[in-house]
C-alpha positions as CSV (number, residue, x, y, z in Angstrom):
1,M,20.3,-5.4,89.5
2,Q,16.9,-5.5,88.1
3,N,16.6,-9.2,88.0
4,Q,17.4,-10.9,91.3
5,S,16.7,-14.5,90.2
6,P,19.0,-17.1,91.6
7,V,22.1,-18.3,89.6
8,A,23.5,-21.8,89.6
9,V,27.1,-23.0,89.1
10,L,27.5,-26.7,88.3
11,G,30.9,-28.0,89.4
12,G,32.8,-27.3,92.5
13,G,36.3,-27.3,91.1
14,S,38.6,-24.3,91.3
15,F,37.0,-22.2,88.5
16,G,33.4,-23.2,89.3
17,T,33.9,-22.2,92.9
18,V,35.6,-18.9,92.1
19,L,32.8,-18.0,89.7
20,A,30.1,-18.8,92.2
21,N,32.0,-16.9,94.9
22,L,32.5,-13.9,92.7
23,M,28.7,-13.6,92.1
24,A,27.9,-14.4,95.7
25,E,30.1,-11.6,96.9
26,K,28.0,-9.2,94.8
27,G,25.0,-10.2,96.9
28,L,23.5,-12.6,94.3
29,D,21.6,-15.7,95.3
30,V,24.1,-18.4,94.0
31,R,23.7,-22.2,94.3
32,L,26.9,-24.2,93.8
33,W,26.2,-27.8,92.8
34,M,28.9,-30.3,93.9
35,R,29.0,-34.1,93.9
36,N,30.8,-34.5,97.2
37,E,28.7,-34.2,100.4
38,Q,31.8,-33.4,102.5
39,A,32.8,-30.6,100.2
40,V,29.2,-29.2,100.3
41,D,29.3,-29.3,104.1
42,E,32.6,-27.5,104.1
43,V,31.4,-24.7,101.9
44,N,28.1,-24.2,103.8
45,A,29.6,-24.5,107.3
46,H,33.1,-23.1,107.0
47,H,32.9,-21.1,103.7
48,R,35.9,-23.0,102.3
49,N,36.8,-25.3,99.4
50,S,40.1,-26.5,100.8
51,R,40.8,-29.0,98.1
52,Y,40.6,-26.6,95.1
53,L,41.0,-23.2,96.7
54,P,43.1,-23.6,99.9
55,G,43.2,-20.5,102.1
56,V,40.4,-18.7,100.3
57,D,37.4,-17.5,102.3
58,L,34.2,-17.8,100.4
59,A,31.2,-15.5,100.7
60,P,28.9,-16.5,103.6
61,G,25.9,-16.3,101.3
62,L,27.2,-18.9,98.9
63,R,25.1,-22.1,99.2
64,A,26.3,-25.5,98.1
65,T,24.2,-28.6,97.4
66,T,24.4,-32.1,96.0
67,D,20.8,-31.9,94.8
68,L,20.7,-30.9,91.2
69,Q,17.0,-30.0,91.1
70,E,17.5,-27.8,94.2
71,A,20.5,-26.1,92.5
72,L,18.6,-25.4,89.2
73,S,15.1,-24.6,90.4
74,G,14.0,-21.0,89.5
75,T,17.4,-20.0,88.3
76,E,18.0,-17.4,85.6
77,A,21.5,-18.4,84.5
78,I,23.5,-21.7,84.8
79,F,27.2,-21.8,84.5
80,I,28.5,-25.3,83.8
81,A,32.1,-25.9,85.0
82,I,32.2,-29.7,84.7
83,P,35.3,-31.6,83.2
84,S,34.7,-32.5,79.6
85,S,34.7,-36.3,80.4
86,A,31.6,-35.9,82.6
87,F,30.0,-32.9,80.9
88,R,27.4,-34.7,78.8
89,T,26.4,-36.9,81.7
90,V,25.7,-33.9,84.0
91,V,23.9,-31.9,81.3
92,R,21.7,-34.9,80.6
93,Q,20.9,-35.3,84.3
94,A,20.0,-31.5,84.5
95,V,17.7,-31.5,81.4
96,P,14.5,-32.5,83.3
97,F,14.9,-29.4,85.5
98,L,15.7,-26.9,82.8
99,R,13.5,-24.4,81.1
100,P,14.0,-22.9,77.6
101,E,14.4,-19.3,78.8
102,Q,17.3,-20.1,81.1
103,L,20.8,-19.1,80.1
104,L,23.3,-22.0,79.9
105,V,26.9,-21.0,79.9
106,S,29.8,-23.4,79.5
107,T,33.1,-22.6,81.2
108,T,34.8,-25.9,80.3
109,K,37.8,-25.8,78.0
110,G,37.8,-29.3,76.5
111,V,36.4,-31.5,73.8
112,E,34.5,-34.8,74.1
113,S,36.2,-38.0,73.0
114,V,34.9,-39.9,70.0
115,T,32.3,-37.2,68.9
116,F,34.8,-34.2,68.9
117,C,31.9,-32.1,70.3
118,L,32.7,-28.9,72.2
119,M,30.7,-28.3,75.3
120,S,28.3,-25.8,73.7
121,Q,27.5,-28.4,71.1
122,I,26.8,-31.0,73.8
123,I,24.3,-28.6,75.5
124,E,22.6,-28.0,72.1
125,Q,22.3,-31.7,71.5
126,E,21.0,-32.6,74.9
127,F,18.7,-29.6,75.3
128,P,17.6,-28.4,71.8
129,G,16.6,-24.8,71.6
130,A,18.7,-23.9,74.6
131,R,20.1,-20.3,75.0
132,V,23.8,-21.2,75.0
133,G,27.0,-19.2,75.7
134,V,30.7,-19.9,76.3
135,L,32.9,-18.2,78.9
136,S,36.6,-18.3,78.1
137,G,39.8,-16.3,78.5
138,P,43.0,-16.0,80.5
139,N,41.3,-16.8,83.8
140,L,43.6,-18.6,86.3
141,A,41.2,-19.4,89.2
142,K,43.6,-18.7,92.0
143,E,44.3,-15.2,90.7
144,V,40.6,-14.4,90.3
145,A,40.1,-15.6,93.9
146,R,42.8,-13.1,95.0
147,K,40.9,-10.4,93.1
148,Q,43.7,-9.7,90.6
149,L,42.6,-7.7,87.6
150,T,41.2,-10.2,85.0
151,A,39.3,-10.1,81.8
152,T,37.3,-12.8,80.0
153,V,35.0,-13.3,77.0
154,I,31.4,-14.3,76.9
155,A,30.6,-15.7,73.4
156,S,27.1,-16.3,72.1
157,T,24.9,-15.5,69.1
158,D,22.2,-14.5,71.7
159,G,22.7,-10.8,72.4
160,L,20.6,-10.7,75.5
161,L,22.6,-13.6,77.0
162,R,25.8,-11.8,76.4
163,E,24.5,-8.7,78.1
164,R,23.1,-10.6,81.0
165,V,26.3,-12.5,81.7
166,Q,28.3,-9.4,81.5
167,A,26.1,-7.8,84.2
168,L,26.2,-10.9,86.4
169,L,29.9,-11.2,86.4
170,H,31.3,-7.7,86.1
171,T,33.2,-6.4,89.1
172,S,35.9,-3.9,89.8
173,F,38.5,-6.6,89.1
174,F,36.7,-8.9,86.6
175,R,35.9,-7.5,83.2
176,V,33.7,-9.4,80.7
177,Y,34.0,-8.7,76.9
178,A,31.6,-10.0,74.3
179,S,31.9,-12.0,71.1
180,T,29.6,-13.6,68.6
181,D,32.1,-16.3,67.6
182,T,31.1,-19.0,70.0
183,Y,32.9,-21.7,68.2
184,G,36.2,-19.8,67.8
185,V,36.2,-18.7,71.5
186,E,35.5,-22.2,72.6
187,L,38.1,-23.7,70.4
188,G,40.7,-21.2,71.5
189,G,40.2,-22.1,75.1
190,T,40.3,-25.8,74.3
191,L,43.3,-25.9,72.0
192,K,45.6,-23.7,74.2
193,N,45.7,-26.4,76.8
194,I,47.8,-28.6,74.5
195,Y,50.4,-25.9,74.0
196,A,50.6,-25.2,77.8
197,I,51.9,-28.8,78.2
198,A,54.6,-28.0,75.6
199,A,55.5,-24.8,77.4
200,G,55.8,-26.6,80.7
201,L,58.0,-29.2,79.0
202,S,60.3,-26.6,77.6
203,A,60.6,-24.8,80.9
204,A,61.6,-27.9,82.7
205,L,64.3,-28.5,80.1
206,G,65.7,-25.0,80.8
207,M,65.0,-23.5,77.3
208,G,65.5,-19.8,77.0
209,E,63.2,-16.8,76.5
210,N,63.7,-16.8,72.7
211,T,62.6,-20.4,72.6
212,K,59.5,-19.8,74.7
213,S,58.5,-16.9,72.5
214,M,58.9,-19.0,69.4
215,L,56.9,-21.8,70.9
216,M,54.0,-19.5,71.8
217,T,53.8,-17.8,68.4
218,R,54.1,-21.1,66.5
219,S,51.4,-22.5,68.8
220,L,49.1,-19.6,68.0
221,A,49.7,-20.1,64.3
222,E,49.0,-23.9,64.6
223,M,45.9,-23.6,66.8
224,S,44.4,-20.9,64.6
225,R,45.1,-22.9,61.5
226,F,43.2,-25.8,63.0
227,A,40.3,-23.8,64.2
228,V,39.9,-21.8,61.0
229,S,39.8,-25.1,59.1
230,L,36.8,-26.0,61.2
231,G,35.0,-22.6,60.6
232,A,36.2,-20.3,63.3
233,N,36.9,-16.6,62.8
234,P,40.7,-16.1,62.7
235,F,40.5,-12.7,64.4
236,T,39.1,-14.4,67.5
237,F,42.6,-15.8,68.1
238,L,44.0,-12.3,68.3
239,G,41.9,-11.6,71.4
240,L,41.6,-12.7,75.0
241,A,40.2,-16.2,74.2
242,G,43.1,-16.8,71.8
243,V,46.5,-15.2,72.3
244,G,45.5,-13.9,75.8
245,D,44.6,-17.4,77.1
246,L,47.6,-18.9,75.3
247,I,50.0,-16.5,77.0
248,V,48.8,-17.0,80.5
249,T,48.5,-20.8,80.3
250,C,52.0,-21.1,78.7
251,M,53.7,-18.8,81.2
252,S,52.2,-19.5,84.5
253,P,53.1,-22.4,86.9
254,L,49.5,-22.0,88.2
255,S,48.3,-23.6,84.9
256,R,47.4,-27.2,85.4
257,N,48.4,-28.2,81.9
258,Y,51.7,-26.3,82.2
259,R,52.4,-28.3,85.4
260,V,51.8,-31.6,83.7
261,G,54.2,-30.6,81.0
262,Y,56.8,-29.5,83.5
263,A,56.5,-32.8,85.3
264,L,57.0,-34.7,82.0
265,G,60.1,-32.5,81.4
266,E,61.5,-33.6,84.7
267,G,61.2,-37.2,83.6
268,K,58.0,-38.3,85.3
269,S,55.5,-40.5,83.5
270,L,52.2,-39.2,82.3
271,E,50.5,-41.1,85.2
272,Q,52.9,-39.6,87.8
273,A,52.4,-36.1,86.3
274,V,48.6,-36.3,86.4
275,E,48.5,-37.9,89.8
276,S,50.7,-35.2,91.4
277,L,48.4,-32.6,90.0
278,G,45.3,-33.9,91.8
279,E,43.0,-32.0,89.3
280,V,41.9,-32.6,85.7
281,A,44.3,-31.3,83.1
282,E,42.1,-31.1,80.0
283,G,45.1,-30.7,77.7
284,V,46.1,-34.4,78.0
285,N,42.8,-35.6,76.6
286,T,42.5,-32.8,74.1
287,L,46.0,-33.6,72.7
288,R,45.0,-37.1,71.8
289,I,41.6,-36.1,70.2
290,V,43.1,-33.1,68.3
291,K,45.9,-35.2,66.8
292,E,43.4,-37.7,65.5
293,K,41.2,-34.9,64.1
294,A,44.2,-33.1,62.5
295,E,45.3,-36.3,60.7
296,E,41.7,-37.0,59.6
297,L,41.5,-33.5,58.1
298,E,45.1,-33.4,56.9
299,I,45.9,-30.2,58.9
300,Y,49.6,-29.7,59.5
301,M,50.2,-29.6,63.3
302,P,53.9,-30.5,64.0
303,L,53.7,-29.3,67.7
304,V,50.7,-31.5,68.4
305,S,52.4,-34.5,66.7
306,G,55.7,-34.1,68.6
307,L,54.0,-33.5,71.9
308,Y,51.8,-36.6,71.4
309,E,54.9,-38.7,71.0
310,V,56.3,-37.5,74.3
311,V,53.1,-37.7,76.3
312,F,51.6,-41.0,75.0
313,N,54.6,-42.9,73.5
314,A,57.3,-41.9,76.0
315,A,59.5,-40.6,73.2
316,P,62.8,-39.0,74.3
317,V,61.8,-35.6,75.5
318,K,64.8,-33.6,74.4
319,E,64.9,-35.0,70.9
320,V,61.2,-34.5,70.3
321,A,61.2,-31.0,71.8
322,R,64.0,-30.0,69.5
323,G,62.1,-31.4,66.5
324,M,59.0,-29.6,67.7
325,M,60.8,-26.2,67.5
326,L,62.4,-26.8,64.1
327,N,59.9,-28.8,62.2
328,V,57.5,-26.0,61.2
329,Q,56.5,-24.2,58.1
330,S,58.6,-21.3,56.8
331,T,55.7,-18.9,56.6
332,D,55.4,-16.6,59.6
333,V,51.7,-15.3,59.7
334,E,49.3,-18.0,58.6
335,F,45.8,-16.5,59.3
336,V,43.4,-17.5,56.5
337,L,39.7,-17.2,55.9
338,P,37.4,-19.9,57.2
339,R,37.0,-22.7,54.7
340,Q,33.5,-21.8,53.7
341,E,34.6,-18.3,52.8
342,Q,37.4,-19.3,50.6
343,G,36.8,-19.0,46.8
């Protein structure tokens, strides 16, 4: 590559580690920022992240650090893979070490409580004038780690950022497509986590393939209806960051949100389901926030409402699940223009 400037990844969870390792294996100078000193030592000394990627050998050239300034100094691009609950805090800590020309790319599929800010909006608020992008798609970290063919989307209004991220991440097994609909791509990645919980729930209850298919297509209609009401492009939801991400997270036991739903379907409490996972399942927090927003905006979201009752109010799973499947609008395809484009 023409530009050999270092790259930083903030967040040593499963996807942050996989992304850092993917670039390090290409020979790039990659710094992985992690909070845990023991985890840093394990990456640097043994080239492993056993908590999040057990059994995966990391590139010998990948360097981990707990020093945020060291991680960010002189970097060209910064990928931020921090859970939504801590995202603003980490970005705020990073701001003193950032420069306007650096590329800031969020990989977090979540929404901030109270503010309803997506992660790209948090970056723009904390570092005005930043060059911001969003990376989202059907990207199960463990499959990427095994080099299984995968595609993702980099969304940004900054054309040079899109091109640079494509160059940084492209490999023989990892393909990066581009989009200008940052908000839609980010909302797609955020909202699908909710429906993955519903999919896991239905799987645990032994529902058939017809039911799973109906659940996914109604989920797509519901999430796109919500996103378009907020200004997203409906066609974004027909791509990788929409239907693509929804399919993989609703069908795979590797999905953290699916596993939470499956545990709930087995009769576990929310606390037990989350505890057994050992990782952040963004869909739980997103479900609560989106339900509140949908009620505020009067957007019809029966799946969200039904799932909320199961997750937070311990409503009878089978009764609510049946209601979630049946209590939907009669119209099949519901794509509409964004609110500001309607006459």
